N, C-alpha and C positions, 0 to 999 in steps of 0.2 A: 504494500500500500504506500502511495506517496504521502509524504508528510508536509504540511504547510510550514513555511518559515516561521520561526518564533516571533519575528517582528510583525508578521501578518496576523498571527494569533493574538498577540498583545493588542494590536490595533482593533481587532474585532471584539475582543473582550471589553476594551475601553469604550468602544462605540455602543455595545449592548448595554453596559452599565449606565452610560450617560443617557441613552434613550429611555431606559427604565426609570431613571430619576425624572426626566422631563415628562414622561407619560404619567407618572404618579402625580406630578404637580399641575399638569394641564388636562386632567380628566381623560387622558388617552385619546388625543385627537387622531383622526383617521390617518393623517400623514405620519405621525409618530408610530402608530401601530403597524403601518405598512413597512416602514423602515426597520422597525424591530423584527418583524417577520422575515424580512430580507436578510438582516444580519444573523438572525438565529439560524436560518436555512444555510447560510454560508458557513457558519460555525459547525453545524452538523455535518455538512459535506466535507469540510476540512478535517474533521476529527473522526469521521466514519461512525457517527452516532445518529440516533433517531430523535432525540429530544434535547431541548436546550440545556436542561440541568446536567445531563451526561456530557454534552458538548463542552460546557463551561469547565467541568471537572477535568475532562480529557485535555482541553486546551491548556489549562493551568499546569497540568502535569508535564506538558511538553515544553514549557518555558524554561529558560536557563535558571538554574538554582532550585528548581522543583525537586522535591524528594520523591523519586519514582517508586520507592517501596513504601511510602506513607499512604496507607489506605484508610486513615482515620475518618476521612470525610465519608467514605463508603460504608464503614462499619462503626457507627457511633456507639459508645458505651463499652 
């Protein structure tokens, strides 16, 4: 499987988080929702996942400095 460059992943994560903040404060305008859907789709394709939560986790694990053996997010408790 091809892997996205860490800079691309960081950019997508930042975009998604910024859009989520804007969407929460602007009652989720149609433009913000559409852009969030587009970024979420790109993250899913880039990480080989099917939902945004898994995509965000996978993307963060592919970033420099990530602890690849740390699965605490996946197994709380």
